[in-house]
PyMOL Python script that loads the backbone (N, CA, C, O; Angstrom):
from pymol import cmd

cmd.read_pdbstr("""\
ATOM      1  N   UNK A   1      31.229   1.560   1.485  1.00  0.00           N
ATOM      2  CA  UNK A   1      30.085   0.678   1.571  1.00  0.00           C
ATOM      3  C   UNK A   1      30.118  -0.285   0.391  1.00  0.00           C
ATOM      4  O   UNK A   1      30.451   0.103  -0.729  1.00  0.00           O
ATOM      5  N   UNK A   2      29.774  -1.530   0.646  1.00  0.00           N
ATOM      6  CA  UNK A   2      29.867  -2.561  -0.388  1.00  0.00           C
ATOM      7  C   UNK A   2      28.513  -3.084  -0.845  1.00  0.00           C
ATOM      8  O   UNK A   2      28.457  -3.950  -1.719  1.00  0.00           O
ATOM      9  N   UNK A   3      27.446  -2.591  -0.290  1.00  0.00           N
ATOM     10  CA  UNK A   3      26.138  -3.104  -0.689  1.00  0.00           C
ATOM     11  C   UNK A   3      25.730  -2.552  -2.062  1.00  0.00           C
ATOM     12  O   UNK A   3      26.301  -1.583  -2.564  1.00  0.00           O
ATOM     13  N   UNK A   4      24.719  -3.208  -2.646  1.00  0.00           N
ATOM     14  CA  UNK A   4      24.245  -2.821  -3.979  1.00  0.00           C
ATOM     15  C   UNK A   4      22.726  -2.752  -3.977  1.00  0.00           C
ATOM     16  O   UNK A   4      22.074  -3.341  -3.115  1.00  0.00           O
ATOM     17  N   UNK A   5      22.171  -2.043  -4.930  1.00  0.00           N
ATOM     18  CA  UNK A   5      20.720  -2.008  -5.105  1.00  0.00           C
ATOM     19  C   UNK A   5      20.326  -3.066  -6.114  1.00  0.00           C
ATOM     20  O   UNK A   5      21.018  -3.268  -7.112  1.00  0.00           O
ATOM     21  N   UNK A   6      19.208  -3.748  -5.858  1.00  0.00           N
ATOM     22  CA  UNK A   6      18.695  -4.769  -6.775  1.00  0.00           C
ATOM     23  C   UNK A   6      17.533  -4.177  -7.571  1.00  0.00           C
ATOM     24  O   UNK A   6      16.660  -3.506  -7.020  1.00  0.00           O
ATOM     25  N   UNK A   7      17.542  -4.440  -8.876  1.00  0.00           N
ATOM     26  CA  UNK A   7      16.518  -3.925  -9.787  1.00  0.00           C
ATOM     27  C   UNK A   7      15.916  -5.078 -10.585  1.00  0.00           C
ATOM     28  O   UNK A   7      16.560  -6.100 -10.820  1.00  0.00           O
ATOM     29  N   UNK A   8      14.653  -4.885 -10.999  1.00  0.00           N
ATOM     30  CA  UNK A   8      13.966  -5.816 -11.894  1.00  0.00           C
ATOM     31  C   UNK A   8      13.611  -5.034 -13.150  1.00  0.00           C
ATOM     32  O   UNK A   8      13.185  -3.881 -13.074  1.00  0.00           O
ATOM     33  N   UNK A   9      13.790  -5.670 -14.310  1.00  0.00           N
ATOM     34  CA  UNK A   9      13.418  -5.033 -15.576  1.00  0.00           C
ATOM     35  C   UNK A   9      11.925  -5.268 -15.813  1.00  0.00           C
ATOM     36  O   UNK A   9      11.479  -6.412 -15.897  1.00  0.00           O
ATOM     37  N   UNK A  10      11.155  -4.182 -15.920  1.00  0.00           N
ATOM     38  CA  UNK A  10       9.728  -4.250 -16.220  1.00  0.00           C
ATOM     39  C   UNK A  10       9.418  -3.239 -17.308  1.00  0.00           C
ATOM     40  O   UNK A  10       9.720  -2.053 -17.178  1.00  0.00           O
ATOM     41  N   UNK A  11       8.812  -3.723 -18.381  1.00  0.00           N
ATOM     42  CA  UNK A  11       8.465  -2.866 -19.522  1.00  0.00           C
ATOM     43  C   UNK A  11       9.690  -2.100 -20.036  1.00  0.00           C
ATOM     44  O   UNK A  11       9.589  -0.935 -20.421  1.00  0.00           O
ATOM     45  N   UNK A  12      10.842  -2.771 -20.035  1.00  0.00           N
ATOM     46  CA  UNK A  12      12.064  -2.173 -20.549  1.00  0.00           C
ATOM     47  C   UNK A  12      12.737  -1.179 -19.623  1.00  0.00           C
ATOM     48  O   UNK A  12      13.724  -0.550 -20.005  1.00  0.00           O
ATOM     49  N   UNK A  13      12.218  -1.024 -18.403  1.00  0.00           N
ATOM     50  CA  UNK A  13      12.784  -0.067 -17.449  1.00  0.00           C
ATOM     51  C   UNK A  13      13.222  -0.786 -16.182  1.00  0.00           C
ATOM     52  O   UNK A  13      12.633  -1.793 -15.788  1.00  0.00           O
ATOM     53  N   UNK A  14      14.255  -0.261 -15.556  1.00  0.00           N
ATOM     54  CA  UNK A  14      14.720  -0.812 -14.288  1.00  0.00           C
ATOM     55  C   UNK A  14      13.870  -0.254 -13.153  1.00  0.00           C
ATOM     56  O   UNK A  14      13.732   0.960 -13.000  1.00  0.00           O
ATOM     57  N   UNK A  15      13.299  -1.170 -12.353  1.00  0.00           N
ATOM     58  CA  UNK A  15      12.537  -0.765 -11.172  1.00  0.00           C
ATOM     59  C   UNK A  15      13.253  -1.308  -9.944  1.00  0.00           C
ATOM     60  O   UNK A  15      13.674  -2.465  -9.922  1.00  0.00           O
ATOM     61  N   UNK A  16      13.387  -0.472  -8.929  1.00  0.00           N
ATOM     62  CA  UNK A  16      14.068  -0.893  -7.708  1.00  0.00           C
ATOM     63  C   UNK A  16      13.300  -2.043  -7.064  1.00  0.00           C
ATOM     64  O   UNK A  16      12.075  -2.001  -6.951  1.00  0.00           O
ATOM     65  N   UNK A  17      14.033  -3.064  -6.645  1.00  0.00           N
ATOM     66  CA  UNK A  17      13.428  -4.212  -5.968  1.00  0.00           C
ATOM     67  C   UNK A  17      13.788  -4.183  -4.482  1.00  0.00           C
ATOM     68  O   UNK A  17      12.929  -4.379  -3.623  1.00  0.00           O
ATOM     69  N   UNK A  18      15.072  -3.937  -4.188  1.00  0.00           N
ATOM     70  CA  UNK A  18      15.523  -3.847  -2.805  1.00  0.00           C
ATOM     71  C   UNK A  18      16.798  -3.016  -2.768  1.00  0.00           C
ATOM     72  O   UNK A  18      17.731  -3.250  -3.536  1.00  0.00           O
ATOM     73  N   UNK A  19      16.822  -2.050  -1.871  1.00  0.00           N
ATOM     74  CA  UNK A  19      17.988  -1.175  -1.734  1.00  0.00           C
ATOM     75  C   UNK A  19      18.968  -1.740  -0.713  1.00  0.00           C
ATOM     76  O   UNK A  19      18.584  -2.476   0.196  1.00  0.00           O
ATOM     77  N   UNK A  20      20.224  -1.387  -0.876  1.00  0.00           N
ATOM     78  CA  UNK A  20      21.297  -1.686   0.085  1.00  0.00           C
ATOM     79  C   UNK A  20      21.404  -3.181   0.404  1.00  0.00           C
ATOM     80  O   UNK A  20      21.496  -3.568   1.569  1.00  0.00           O
ATOM     81  N   UNK A  21      21.392  -4.015  -0.642  1.00  0.00           N
ATOM     82  CA  UNK A  21      21.505  -5.464  -0.477  1.00  0.00           C
ATOM     83  C   UNK A  21      22.916  -5.813  -0.032  1.00  0.00           C
ATOM     84  O   UNK A  21      23.899  -5.372  -0.627  1.00  0.00           O
ATOM     85  N   UNK A  22      22.999  -6.621   1.037  1.00  0.00           N
ATOM     86  CA  UNK A  22      24.328  -7.076   1.458  1.00  0.00           C
ATOM     87  C   UNK A  22      24.454  -8.595   1.385  1.00  0.00           C
ATOM     88  O   UNK A  22      25.566  -9.120   1.417  1.00  0.00           O
ATOM     89  N   UNK A  23      23.324  -9.312   1.287  1.00  0.00           N
ATOM     90  CA  UNK A  23      23.359 -10.761   1.107  1.00  0.00           C
ATOM     91  C   UNK A  23      22.465 -11.129  -0.066  1.00  0.00           C
ATOM     92  O   UNK A  23      21.307 -10.717  -0.136  1.00  0.00           O
ATOM     93  N   UNK A  24      23.015 -11.905  -0.979  1.00  0.00           N
ATOM     94  CA  UNK A  24      22.282 -12.410  -2.144  1.00  0.00           C
ATOM     95  C   UNK A  24      22.669 -13.878  -2.277  1.00  0.00           C
ATOM     96  O   UNK A  24      23.841 -14.207  -2.460  1.00  0.00           O
ATOM     97  N   UNK A  25      21.661 -14.766  -2.183  1.00  0.00           N
ATOM     98  CA  UNK A  25      21.954 -16.192  -2.211  1.00  0.00           C
ATOM     99  C   UNK A  25      21.009 -16.912  -3.163  1.00  0.00           C
ATOM    100  O   UNK A  25      19.806 -16.951  -2.905  1.00  0.00           O
ATOM    101  N   UNK A  26      21.516 -17.488  -4.265  1.00  0.00           N
ATOM    102  CA  UNK A  26      20.675 -18.276  -5.158  1.00  0.00           C
ATOM    103  C   UNK A  26      20.203 -19.543  -4.442  1.00  0.00           C
ATOM    104  O   UNK A  26      20.983 -20.224  -3.776  1.00  0.00           O
ATOM    105  N   UNK A  27      18.914 -19.842  -4.595  1.00  0.00           N
ATOM    106  CA  UNK A  27      18.325 -21.046  -3.996  1.00  0.00           C
ATOM    107  C   UNK A  27      17.420 -21.691  -5.040  1.00  0.00           C
ATOM    108  O   UNK A  27      16.211 -21.458  -5.042  1.00  0.00           O
ATOM    109  N   UNK A  28      17.994 -22.497  -5.923  1.00  0.00           N
ATOM    110  CA  UNK A  28      17.225 -23.112  -7.004  1.00  0.00           C
ATOM    111  C   UNK A  28      16.783 -22.054  -7.992  1.00  0.00           C
ATOM    112  O   UNK A  28      17.617 -21.342  -8.552  1.00  0.00           O
ATOM    113  N   UNK A  29      15.470 -21.939  -8.217  1.00  0.00           N
ATOM    114  CA  UNK A  29      14.945 -20.927  -9.147  1.00  0.00           C
ATOM    115  C   UNK A  29      14.524 -19.655  -8.410  1.00  0.00           C
ATOM    116  O   UNK A  29      13.779 -18.834  -8.946  1.00  0.00           O
ATOM    117  N   UNK A  30      15.007 -19.503  -7.187  1.00  0.00           N
ATOM    118  CA  UNK A  30      14.719 -18.306  -6.396  1.00  0.00           C
ATOM    119  C   UNK A  30      16.023 -17.680  -5.930  1.00  0.00           C
ATOM    120  O   UNK A  30      17.073 -18.322  -5.916  1.00  0.00           O
ATOM    121  N   UNK A  31      15.930 -16.413  -5.548  1.00  0.00           N
ATOM    122  CA  UNK A  31      17.090 -15.703  -5.017  1.00  0.00           C
ATOM    123  C   UNK A  31      16.675 -15.040  -3.706  1.00  0.00           C
ATOM    124  O   UNK A  31      15.724 -14.259  -3.664  1.00  0.00           O
ATOM    125  N   UNK A  32      17.390 -15.356  -2.655  1.00  0.00           N
ATOM    126  CA  UNK A  32      17.160 -14.752  -1.347  1.00  0.00           C
ATOM    127  C   UNK A  32      18.008 -13.491  -1.264  1.00  0.00           C
ATOM    128  O   UNK A  32      19.205 -13.518  -1.552  1.00  0.00           O
ATOM    129  N   UNK A  33      17.374 -12.374  -0.864  1.00  0.00           N
ATOM    130  CA  UNK A  33      18.092 -11.106  -0.706  1.00  0.00           C
ATOM    131  C   UNK A  33      17.797 -10.532   0.682  1.00  0.00           C
ATOM    132  O   UNK A  33      16.671 -10.613   1.174  1.00  0.00           O
ATOM    133  N   UNK A  34      18.811  -9.961   1.294  1.00  0.00           N
ATOM    134  CA  UNK A  34      18.637  -9.250   2.570  1.00  0.00           C
ATOM    135  C   UNK A  34      19.466  -7.987   2.522  1.00  0.00           C
ATOM    136  O   UNK A  34      20.592  -7.988   2.024  1.00  0.00           O
ATOM    137  N   UNK A  35      18.899  -6.900   3.047  1.00  0.00           N
ATOM    138  CA  UNK A  35      19.647  -5.644   3.024  1.00  0.00           C
ATOM    139  C   UNK A  35      20.210  -5.306   4.400  1.00  0.00           C
ATOM    140  O   UNK A  35      19.995  -6.039   5.365  1.00  0.00           O
ATOM    141  N   UNK A  36      20.927  -4.198   4.479  1.00  0.00           N
ATOM    142  CA  UNK A  36      21.607  -3.812   5.715  1.00  0.00           C
ATOM    143  C   UNK A  36      20.631  -3.415   6.827  1.00  0.00           C
ATOM    144  O   UNK A  36      21.025  -3.284   7.986  1.00  0.00           O
ATOM    145  N   UNK A  37      19.368  -3.225   6.470  1.00  0.00           N
ATOM    146  CA  UNK A  37      18.346  -2.858   7.446  1.00  0.00           C
ATOM    147  C   UNK A  37      17.583  -4.080   7.949  1.00  0.00           C
ATOM    148  O   UNK A  37      16.675  -3.949   8.770  1.00  0.00           O
ATOM    149  N   UNK A  38      17.948  -5.275   7.458  1.00  0.00           N
ATOM    150  CA  UNK A  38      17.302  -6.510   7.882  1.00  0.00           C
ATOM    151  C   UNK A  38      16.092  -6.896   7.056  1.00  0.00           C
ATOM    152  O   UNK A  38      15.485  -7.936   7.311  1.00  0.00           O
ATOM    153  N   UNK A  39      15.724  -6.086   6.068  1.00  0.00           N
ATOM    154  CA  UNK A  39      14.597  -6.429   5.194  1.00  0.00           C
ATOM    155  C   UNK A  39      14.989  -7.594   4.303  1.00  0.00           C
ATOM    156  O   UNK A  39      16.083  -7.612   3.740  1.00  0.00           O
ATOM    157  N   UNK A  40      14.088  -8.578   4.175  1.00  0.00           N
ATOM    158  CA  UNK A  40      14.367  -9.770   3.393  1.00  0.00           C
ATOM    159  C   UNK A  40      13.314  -9.947   2.305  1.00  0.00           C
ATOM    160  O   UNK A  40      12.139  -9.636   2.502  1.00  0.00           O
ATOM    161  N   UNK A  41      13.755 -10.454   1.155  1.00  0.00           N
ATOM    162  CA  UNK A  41      12.842 -10.752   0.057  1.00  0.00           C
ATOM    163  C   UNK A  41      13.335 -12.003  -0.649  1.00  0.00           C
ATOM    164  O   UNK A  41      14.527 -12.312  -0.637  1.00  0.00           O
ATOM    165  N   UNK A  42      12.394 -12.724  -1.268  1.00  0.00           N
ATOM    166  CA  UNK A  42      12.729 -13.870  -2.106  1.00  0.00           C
ATOM    167  C   UNK A  42      12.197 -13.568  -3.492  1.00  0.00           C
ATOM    168  O   UNK A  42      11.004 -13.325  -3.671  1.00  0.00           O
ATOM    169  N   UNK A  43      13.082 -13.583  -4.467  1.00  0.00           N
ATOM    170  CA  UNK A  43      12.743 -13.259  -5.853  1.00  0.00           C
ATOM    171  C   UNK A  43      12.700 -14.534  -6.674  1.00  0.00           C
ATOM    172  O   UNK A  43      13.633 -15.335  -6.625  1.00  0.00           O
ATOM    173  N   UNK A  44      11.628 -14.733  -7.429  1.00  0.00           N
ATOM    174  CA  UNK A  44      11.518 -15.905  -8.307  1.00  0.00           C
ATOM    175  C   UNK A  44      12.067 -15.529  -9.680  1.00  0.00           C
ATOM    176  O   UNK A  44      11.430 -14.799 -10.439  1.00  0.00           O
ATOM    177  N   UNK A  45      13.243 -16.032  -9.982  1.00  0.00           N
ATOM    178  CA  UNK A  45      13.888 -15.727 -11.248  1.00  0.00           C
ATOM    179  C   UNK A  45      15.382 -15.953 -11.147  1.00  0.00           C
ATOM    180  O   UNK A  45      15.847 -16.813 -10.400  1.00  0.00           O
ATOM    181  N   UNK A  46      16.134 -15.160 -11.919  1.00  0.00           N
ATOM    182  CA  UNK A  46      17.578 -15.343 -11.955  1.00  0.00           C
ATOM    183  C   UNK A  46      18.290 -13.993 -12.003  1.00  0.00           C
ATOM    184  O   UNK A  46      17.678 -12.952 -12.241  1.00  0.00           O
ATOM    185  N   UNK A  47      19.582 -14.044 -11.774  1.00  0.00           N
ATOM    186  CA  UNK A  47      20.422 -12.859 -11.875  1.00  0.00           C
ATOM    187  C   UNK A  47      20.756 -12.660 -13.343  1.00  0.00           C
ATOM    188  O   UNK A  47      21.325 -13.549 -13.976  1.00  0.00           O
ATOM    189  N   UNK A  48      20.409 -11.508 -13.887  1.00  0.00           N
ATOM    190  CA  UNK A  48      20.733 -11.202 -15.276  1.00  0.00           C
ATOM    191  C   UNK A  48      22.127 -10.588 -15.376  1.00  0.00           C
ATOM    192  O   UNK A  48      22.904 -10.919 -16.271  1.00  0.00           O
ATOM    193  N   UNK A  49      22.429  -9.684 -14.437  1.00  0.00           N
ATOM    194  CA  UNK A  49      23.716  -8.975 -14.488  1.00  0.00           C
ATOM    195  C   UNK A  49      24.030  -8.401 -13.118  1.00  0.00           C
ATOM    196  O   UNK A  49      23.132  -8.018 -12.368  1.00  0.00           O
ATOM    197  N   UNK A  50      25.322  -8.347 -12.798  1.00  0.00           N
ATOM    198  CA  UNK A  50      25.783  -7.677 -11.579  1.00  0.00           C
ATOM    199  C   UNK A  50      26.927  -6.754 -11.960  1.00  0.00           C
ATOM    200  O   UNK A  50      27.846  -7.152 -12.676  1.00  0.00           O
ATOM    201  N   UNK A  51      26.867  -5.529 -11.481  1.00  0.00           N
ATOM    202  CA  UNK A  51      27.967  -4.584 -11.669  1.00  0.00           C
ATOM    203  C   UNK A  51      28.436  -4.169 -10.281  1.00  0.00           C
ATOM    204  O   UNK A  51      27.803  -3.342  -9.625  1.00  0.00           O
ATOM    205  N   UNK A  52      29.528  -4.739  -9.847  1.00  0.00           N
ATOM    206  CA  UNK A  52      30.030  -4.427  -8.514  1.00  0.00           C
ATOM    207  C   UNK A  52      30.576  -3.008  -8.447  1.00  0.00           C
ATOM    208  O   UNK A  52      30.477  -2.352  -7.410  1.00  0.00           O
ATOM    209  N   UNK A  53      31.143  -2.538  -9.530  1.00  0.00           N
ATOM    210  CA  UNK A  53      31.660  -1.175  -9.571  1.00  0.00           C
ATOM    211  C   UNK A  53      30.529  -0.157  -9.404  1.00  0.00           C
ATOM    212  O   UNK A  53      30.692   0.859  -8.729  1.00  0.00           O
ATOM    213  N   UNK A  54      29.376  -0.443 -10.030  1.00  0.00           N
ATOM    214  CA  UNK A  54      28.220   0.468  -9.954  1.00  0.00           C
ATOM    215  C   UNK A  54      27.237   0.101  -8.842  1.00  0.00           C
ATOM    216  O   UNK A  54      26.197   0.744  -8.696  1.00  0.00           O
ATOM    217  N   UNK A  55      27.563  -0.927  -8.061  1.00  0.00           N
ATOM    218  CA  UNK A  55      26.713  -1.364  -6.945  1.00  0.00           C
ATOM    219  C   UNK A  55      25.292  -1.666  -7.427  1.00  0.00           C
ATOM    220  O   UNK A  55      24.318  -1.186  -6.847  1.00  0.00           O
ATOM    221  N   UNK A  56      25.184  -2.460  -8.489  1.00  0.00           N
ATOM    222  CA  UNK A  56      23.894  -2.710  -9.119  1.00  0.00           C
ATOM    223  C   UNK A  56      23.724  -4.202  -9.417  1.00  0.00           C
ATOM    224  O   UNK A  56      24.630  -4.855  -9.935  1.00  0.00           O
ATOM    225  N   UNK A  57      22.536  -4.727  -9.076  1.00  0.00           N
ATOM    226  CA  UNK A  57      22.160  -6.104  -9.369  1.00  0.00           C
ATOM    227  C   UNK A  57      20.906  -6.041 -10.228  1.00  0.00           C
ATOM    228  O   UNK A  57      19.926  -5.405  -9.842  1.00  0.00           O
ATOM    229  N   UNK A  58      20.922  -6.697 -11.394  1.00  0.00           N
ATOM    230  CA  UNK A  58      19.761  -6.730 -12.269  1.00  0.00           C
ATOM    231  C   UNK A  58      19.185  -8.145 -12.204  1.00  0.00           C
ATOM    232  O   UNK A  58      19.879  -9.124 -12.477  1.00  0.00           O
ATOM    233  N   UNK A  59      17.907  -8.235 -11.838  1.00  0.00           N
ATOM    234  CA  UNK A  59      17.228  -9.518 -11.731  1.00  0.00           C
ATOM    235  C   UNK A  59      16.245  -9.684 -12.897  1.00  0.00           C
ATOM    236  O   UNK A  59      15.684  -8.713 -13.405  1.00  0.00           O
ATOM    237  N   UNK A  60      16.056 -10.943 -13.303  1.00  0.00           N
ATOM    238  CA  UNK A  60      15.154 -11.241 -14.411  1.00  0.00           C
ATOM    239  C   UNK A  60      14.073 -12.187 -13.892  1.00  0.00           C
ATOM    240  O   UNK A  60      14.375 -13.239 -13.328  1.00  0.00           O
ATOM    241  N   UNK A  61      12.805 -11.799 -14.088  1.00  0.00           N
ATOM    242  CA  UNK A  61      11.695 -12.610 -13.607  1.00  0.00           C
ATOM    243  C   UNK A  61      11.624 -13.937 -14.346  1.00  0.00           C
ATOM    244  O   UNK A  61      11.981 -14.037 -15.520  1.00  0.00           O
ATOM    245  N   UNK A  62      11.158 -14.948 -13.634  1.00  0.00           N
ATOM    246  CA  UNK A  62      10.970 -16.266 -14.223  1.00  0.00           C
ATOM    247  C   UNK A  62       9.826 -16.208 -15.241  1.00  0.00           C
ATOM    248  O   UNK A  62       8.775 -15.623 -14.978  1.00  0.00           O
ATOM    249  N   UNK A  63      10.048 -16.814 -16.388  1.00  0.00           N
ATOM    250  CA  UNK A  63       9.034 -16.788 -17.464  1.00  0.00           C
ATOM    251  C   UNK A  63       7.974 -17.831 -17.231  1.00  0.00           C
ATOM    252  O   UNK A  63       7.045 -17.955 -18.029  1.00  0.00           O
TER     253      UNK A  63
END
""", "prot")
cmd.dss("prot")
cmd.show_as("cartoon", "prot")
cmd.util.cbc("prot")
cmd.orient("prot")
């Protein structure tokens, strides 16, 4: 499986934002995410880090 979980940093801790993400598309200051179950979300912010080996996406909220 190649999908990854997306997390947001809140109060210094990683909180799950969307599990099993298979599509991630930057759109200006937003990021469109869709998972293997068809759930879609739009995140206002940027990608802080991606670890493909660990299947992890870290998102950073817009200030």
